[in-house]
matplotlib code that plots the C-alpha trace (Angstrom):
import matplotlib.pyplot as plt

x = [-0.5, -2.2, 0.0, 0.3, -1.5, 0.4, -1.1, -2.2, -1.4, 1.9, 4.4, 5.2, 8.3, 8.3, 10.6, 8.8, 6.0, 7.2, 9.0, 5.7, 3.8, 6.5, 6.4, 2.7, 3.3, 6.6, 5.1, 4.8, 7.9, 9.7, 8.2, 8.6, 12.3, 13.0, 11.5, 13.6, 16.5, 15.8, 16.2, 18.5, 20.5, 17.5, 14.7, 11.9, 8.7, 6.1, 8.6, 7.3, 4.1, 1.8, 4.4, 4.1, 0.3, 0.0, 2.5, 0.8, -2.8, -1.2, 0.4, -3.0, -4.8, -2.0, -2.3, -5.7, -5.7, -3.0, -5.6, -8.4, -6.3]
y = [22.3, 24.9, 27.1, 25.5, 27.4, 27.9, 26.4, 28.3, 25.3, 25.3, 22.6, 20.2, 18.4, 14.7, 14.3, 16.7, 14.8, 11.5, 12.7, 14.1, 10.7, 8.5, 10.2, 9.1, 5.7, 5.0, 1.5, 0.6, 1.9, -0.2, -3.3, -3.1, -1.8, -4.9, -7.3, -6.3, -5.9, -9.7, -10.8, -8.2, -10.7, -12.3, -9.8, -11.3, -9.9, -10.9, -10.4, -8.6, -8.0, -8.0, -5.4, -3.3, -3.4, -2.1, 0.6, 1.6, 1.6, 4.0, 6.5, 6.8, 7.4, 10.2, 11.7, 11.6, 13.7, 16.0, 16.8, 17.6, 20.1]
z = [-19.9, -17.6, -15.4, -11.9, -9.3, -5.9, -2.9, 0.4, 2.4, 4.5, 3.0, 5.8, 5.3, 5.4, 8.1, 10.4, 9.8, 10.7, 13.8, 14.9, 14.3, 15.2, 18.9, 19.1, 18.8, 20.7, 21.8, 18.1, 17.0, 19.3, 18.9, 15.1, 15.2, 17.8, 15.3, 12.8, 14.6, 15.4, 12.1, 10.7, 8.6, 6.8, 6.0, 3.8, 2.5, 5.4, 8.4, 11.2, 9.6, 12.5, 14.2, 11.1, 10.6, 14.2, 13.4, 10.4, 12.1, 14.8, 12.1, 10.5, 13.6, 14.8, 10.8, 11.3, 14.5, 13.1, 10.1, 12.6, 14.4]

ax = plt.figure().add_subplot(projection="3d")
ax.plot(x, y, z, "-o")
ax.set_aspect("equal")
plt.show()
C-alpha cells in the first residue's frame, strides 16, 4: 500500500458542519422534528418522508453554498 499523502484541506468536524447547515434550514428541521415527535412510539421506514426530502434538499443547497465560499 502506498504511503498516505496528507491533505492540504482543513478538516471540518461533522458536528460543526451539521450546526452550520442546520441553521440554514430552521423551518425544515422544525417540520421534520415535529413529524418524528408525533409518531415517536412507532417510527417506520417512510415515516415523515416528505419532511425528510425537504430537509435533505435544503441541507444539500446549504452544503453547495458553503463549498462555493
